[in-house]
N, C-alpha and C positions, 0 to 999 in steps of 0.2 A: 648199748655198747656198739661201737663200730666192728666192721669185719676185722680191721687189723687188731682191735683190742681183744676180741674174741679169740683170734689165733694166737695171740700172746698169752692170754689166761690159759688155753688148752697147753701151750708149751710149759707153762708154769705148773699146772696140775701134772703133766707128764713128769717134770722134774721131782715134784713133791712125792709122787708115787714111786719113783726109782729110789729116792732116798729111804721111803719107808719100806721098800722091798729089800734095800741092801742092810739098813740099820736095824729095822723093825720098828722105828719111830721117826717124827720128824715132819709129817705131812703138813700139819698147820704151821709148824715152825719155819718151813721153806715157803709154803704158798702165801700166808697172809702179808708178811712183809713185801715179798716181791710184787704181788698184786697191788698193795698199797703205794707202790712207786708211780702207778699210772691210773688209779681211782681211788675215791675216798676209802679210808680204813674201815669204816662200818660195812661198806659195801663188800670189800675184800672179806671181812669176817663172814657176812652172809653167805658168800659164794662158796665157803668151804663146809658149809653146814651139812650137805648130804653126804660128801665123801667121809667126813668125821663121824657122822652119826652110824652109817652103814658099816663102815670098816671096823669100828670098835664094837657095834653090836654082834657083828660076825665073828671077831675074835673072842668076845665074852662067851658067846655060845659054843664056839669051836673048842675052848679050853676045857669046858665041861666043869670049871672050878666054881662050885656055888659057896664054898667057905669064904672067899674074899669078900663077899657082900656084908657077912655077919662081923668078920674081922675088922672091916674099914668102914664100918657104918658111921662111927663119929666123924672121920675124914670126910666121907660123903656128904653127910648133914651140915657140917660147919662150912664146907665148900659151897654148897647150895645156897646157903644164907648169904654169905659173903658175895657170891655171883650177883643174886638178886639185888643186894644193896649197891654194888659198884656199877652195874650195867646203866641205870639211869643217870648218874654222874657222869659216866663216860660218854653217852650219848649227847650231853649238853656241852662238850668240850667243843671248840672250833677245830677245823679239820688240820690245821698247821699244828695246833697243841696236840692233838690226838696222834699225829705223825711223830712228834717228837717224843711222846710218851711210849709209843709203839717201838720207836728206836731204841729207847732206854731198856724196854723190857727185853728185846732181843739181844741187847748187849748183856744183860744180867744173865739171860739163858745161855749165852755163849761162856760166860764165866762159870756158871755152875756146871756146865757140860765138861768144861776144862778141869775144873778142880771140884770132882763129885765129892759129897759129904762123906766123911769117915765117922759116923756116929755109932755109939753103942747105946741102944735102946733097950732098957730092961722091959721084960715082959709086963711087968705090974704097971708100968708107966706107959706103955704103947697107945692106950687109948687116948691119954692126955696129949701125947705127941702127935697122933693122928689128928685130932681136933686142932691143934694149932696149925699143923702142915695144910690142913684143910682150909682152914681160914685164910691163910696166906696165899695159897694156889687159887682159891676162889676170887680173891681180890686181883690178882694177877690175871687170871683168865677172865673176869668182868672187864678189865681194861683192854685186853689184847686177843683173847681167846686161847692164849698160850700158857696151860698150866703144866705142859709136859715136862720142863726141866726140873722144876722143884719136886714134882711127883716122883720122877725117875730117880732123882739122887736120894730121895727118903726111902723109897722101896729098896733101892739098891743096898741101902745101909741095913736093912733087916735081912738081907741074904735068902731072900725067897727062892725056892726051886724055879725053874725056867717057865714050867707051864703055870705055875701059881703065880709067877710075875706077870706073865701076859694076860691071865684072866682076870687078875685084881686091877691091873692099870687099865685095862679095857673098861671095867666096870667104874672105875673112877673117873675116867675121861667121859664116859657117858653121864655120870652124876654132875658132871660140870657143864657139859654140851646141852643137855636138854633145857636146863634153866636159863642158860645164856640165849639160845635161839628162841625159846618161848617168850622171854622178856623183851628181846628185839622185835618179835612178831607183835607183842603187844603194845610196843612204842611205835609201831608203823616202819620198822627198819628192815623188815624180813616179809616180803611180800610174794604173790604168785610167781612174778616175773624172776625174782631172785632164786625162789625153790626151783623153777623149772632149769634155769642155767646151772644151778648147783647140781641138779640131777644129771644134766648132760655131762658135766664134769667128772662123772663116775667113770666115763668111757677113757679118756687120757689117764685117769688115775689107775685104772685096771691094767692099762697097758704098761704103765710106769712101774707097777708092783712087779708084773711079770719080768721085765728087763732088769729090775733091781734085784730079783732072785738069781737071775743069770750072773749079773754082775758080782754078787755076793760070793760066787764059787771060784772066781778068778782075781778079784782085787782084794788087797790088804784093808780090812776094815779101819786099822788105826790110821793110814794115811788118807783114806777116803773121808774119815771123820774129821782129820785135820784141816784137809782142803774145805770141806763144808763148813766148819766154824770160821775159818778165815774169810770165806766168801759171805757168810751170814754177818759177820763183824763190819765188813764193808757196806752191806746192805743197810745195817742199822745206822752207819753214818750218814750215809744218803738219805735215809728216812728224817734223821734228825735235822739234816740242813736243808731238806725240801720245803 
């Protein structure tokens, strides 16, 4: 990476951290498509590895919620399998095709976040619903690393308490991130240089989280989310046309 690209990447990670600090979600949703505008999408996915792993591991431990692992084990299991099956196919795509796919996934994410699911999931059928959502989100994550919107919509429909929601979604994110990055490493798409740059990205992400926490106290989350979604839609179109 050139000096200009590294400075731009740092600004992108700062923005991603601000979004996560303000909304509690959205780091890869912001960082991956923006990075993909000036580097290969597979490299962009690799660079978010450390911020995604560290932030979600910390949130999972900080929540202290161990019940989420047992409750959502079917989701995590099917998500893992779907991710491992999808990543090799994704890495075989041409850069232009992968950008178009990533743009489509970002647009789908925008639609899901604009129109959150209003499902009623009976407790007796929750395991089956979880398995299906895990398979879909795993395929989505294997293509783009963006499992968040589908998982958020599903967990919101279950009306989990706030701490249980944070703990569960962090565990689920880890369940998709670990096989994703392990598979990329096995296929030679995540090396020591990528991990080093990804570790350096923790600095602007941490700064962004702190700024986002302050913004959350002064800005309307509704308007912030609307501006973010409009911006992501424009980025998705740019990726599809790239």
